N, C-alpha and C positions, 0 to 999 in steps of 0.2 A: 572256416572249414575248407573253402576252395583254395585259399592261399596255402594252407597246411598240406592239402592234397598235392598241389603243384610241387611244393618243396619236397615232399616224400618221393614223388616220381622222379624228380631231378636227382635226388640222392641215390635212388636205385639205379638210375642210368649211369651215374658216375661210377658206382660200385661195379656194374657190369663191365664198363670200359676198363677199369683197373684189372679185373679178373682176366679179361681177354688179353690185355697187354702183358700180364704176368705169364700167361700161357704161351706167349710168343706166337701170335697168329701169323700164318704164312703170308698174309697180305702185306706185312712189313718187310718181307724178305726180298732181296734182289732177284731179278729174273734169272732163270736157269741159263747157264752158258755152256756151250759145247767145248770140249777139250780135244786137243789133237791126240790121236792114238799113237802108240809107238811105231817106229819105222817098220813097214810091212816086210822088209828084208830080214828082220830079226826072227829067228825060229821061235815059235810059240806052241806050247802044248798045254792047253787049258789055262790053269792059273800059274803056269811056269813059263818064263820067258828067257831065252838065251840058248846058246849052243849046249846040247847035252854032254858034249865032251869038254866043256869048260873046266879048268882045274879048280876053280873055286865055286862052291855051291853055297848060296845064301838063302835062308828061309826067313821071310819077314812075317811077323805076327802083328796085325793092325786092326784097329776099330775104325770104321768109317766116320764116326763122330769125333774121334780123338784129334784135338788141335795139333798135337805134336806129330801125329801121323801125317796130317795135312801139310805141316811144315816140312817134314822130310820129303813128301811127294813133290812139293814145290821147289825146294832148294837142293835136295840130294838126289832125287830120282833122275833129273835130266843129265847130270854128269855121270851118274852110275850107268845109265843107258848108253850114252854116247861113248864114254871112255873105257867101259869095262864089259858091258853086256854085248853091245854091237860089235866089239872087237874080239869076242870069243873067250874073254878071260873069266867072265862070271856068268853063272846061271842063277836066276832069282825065282823063288816060289813064294807066292803070297798065301797066307793062311788067315782067314778072318777070325779075329778073337773079339766077339761081339758082346761086350759086358757093360756098356754104358747106358743101355736102355732099349726100348722097343724100336726106336728108329735105327739103331745099330743093327738089330736083327733084320729089320726090313731091308736095309741097304745091302746087307750080306746076301740075303735071299735074292734080291734083284741082280746082284753080281753073278750068282750061280745061274740064274735064268739067262743072263747075257752069255754066260759061258756055253750054254746049250747051242747058241748061234755062232760060236767062235768069236764073240765080241767082248770077252771078259775084260781085256786090257783097255779097250775103248771106254767101257762103262766104268771101270776102276778109275781111270784118269778123270772122267767127267764127274764122278761122285766127289772125289777129293778136290777138284777144281772149284766146286760149288760149296765148299765147307763154309758154314756161317755160324757155327755154335752147336751146342748139345741140347737135344730134347726141346727144340723150339719150333718144330714143324718143318725144319729144313729138309728132312728126309721123309716127308710124308709120302703116302702112296701116289698122290697126284704129281708131286715134284719128281719122284723117282721115275714115273712114267715119262715126264718131260725129258729127263736125263737119258732114259732108254731110247727115246725117239731121236734125240740129238746125237746119240752114239751109233745110230744107224741100224737099230734093231727092227725086226719084223714085229710090229706091235700086236698083231693078233696072236702070234706065238708067245710073245712076252706076257701078255695079259692072261692067256690061258695058263701059263706056267705059274704066275703069281696067284691067280684065283684058285688053283688047285692046291696051293701050298706045297708044291712039288719038292722044294728043297729046305723046308723048315727043319727036318731032321738032320740034314747035312750041315746046316748052320750050327745047330747045337753040337753036333759031333766035332766040327772044326774047333769050337771053343773048348770042348773037352780035350782035344788033342793038344791045344795050347797049354792048358793047365797041366796035363801030363808031362809036357816038356819043361815045366817049371816056369812058365811065363806068368809074370805078375803085373806087368804094365805094358803099355803100347806107346810107340812102336818098340818091339824087341826083335833082335836079329840073332840068328844062329849061323855062324860061318864055319863050314866044313865040320859040322857036328860038334862044335865047341860049346862053351858055356854061353848062355844068352847075354847079349849086350844091348844097351839102349842107344839112343841117338841124341847127341849134344850139338854137333855141327857136322857139315860135310867134311871139313878138314880132318876132324877127329875120326870120322867113319872111314875116310879114304886111307888113313894110316892103318886101320884094322884090315882093310882089304889088301893093301900092299904087303902087309906082314904075312897074310895068308898066302899071297902069291909067291912070296919069297921062301915059303916053307914047303912048296910043292915042286 
């Protein structure tokens, strides 16, 4: 009986470990890393970055858990910022389309709260720089707090914003805006009010931007 009891306890322990691992406990995730914010000399207006007189206007629809969005932010955003936004050719607006789960909603809400402090783009870059997968605890409340701190936010103000659910409605409205615009996947981009396009590579996306510049 004693041996049977020990075996039963061991089996339960193994099953608990399997469940925890399948849920993607945050303890297995890498430490949160800070990301560099865009150059402070680039004009910013909330979730829009770039010269308001730029001839090409781009709207990006993204989900903070989307791996392809993180790929764009890693490979495409740096040259877009350096070669097009900083030079006054392009203005970019980000619209969160949070459809991949609760962590997507939480991250978008955190970004809205960062925007209250004029830190949207710092938080935006930090969230994407810490992409580690979907619905695995990567964008838990505690990790988002770490990201907010590393992005230079006033944490009392941030915590109050999150605790009050200040931007839950805005997050839902942003997703509704994306659906109304015909967005079905992320990342999607609308250039100068054209049809939505996806992102395959920076070289392909650059062609789209250059074509738009050639038409204005």
